[in-house]
C-alpha positions in Angstrom: 132.2 47.9 134.7 130.7 47.4 138.2 130.3 43.8 139.0 127.4 44.3 141.3 124.5 47.0 141.3 121.5 47.6 143.4 118.9 49.6 141.6 116.1 51.4 143.6 113.3 53.6 142.7 109.5 53.9 142.4 107.9 50.7 141.2 106.9 52.1 137.9 107.6 51.5 134.1 110.8 53.7 134.3 112.2 51.2 137.1 111.3 48.2 134.9 113.0 49.8 132.0 116.1 50.6 133.9 116.3 46.7 134.9 115.7 45.8 131.3 118.4 48.2 130.0 121.0 46.6 132.4 119.8 43.1 131.5 120.6 44.1 127.7 123.9 45.3 128.8 125.0 41.9 130.2 123.7 42.0 133.8 121.7 39.2 135.4 119.3 39.5 138.3 120.8 38.5 141.6 118.1 37.3 144.1 114.5 38.4 144.3 113.3 42.0 144.2 112.2 43.7 147.2 109.6 46.4 147.8 108.6 48.7 150.5 106.0 51.5 150.9 107.2 55.2 151.3 104.6 56.7 153.5 105.9 60.1 153.2 105.5 60.0 149.3 102.5 57.5 149.3 104.4 55.4 146.9 106.0 51.8 146.5 109.7 51.6 146.1 111.4 48.6 144.6 115.0 47.3 144.7 116.6 44.7 142.5 120.2 43.5 142.7 122.2 42.7 139.5 125.6 41.2 138.9 127.6 41.3 135.7 127.3 37.9 134.0 131.2 37.3 133.6 131.5 37.5 137.5 129.1 34.7 137.6 131.0 32.6 135.2 134.3 33.2 137.1 132.8 32.1 140.3 131.7 28.6 138.8 135.0 27.8 137.3 
């Protein structure tokens, strides 16, 4: 299991679903999401970092 993941993609419902699925698996959000605009594709791209919850617990021991 990866302790850190950076998910990127178009800012749409499938991006939100991917993040929701990882939260259900045990990841937690790490920091704020970021967005940028891809002028070539005329679309908004989002990014969200997630970390595995067990790694957070280990850091605070």
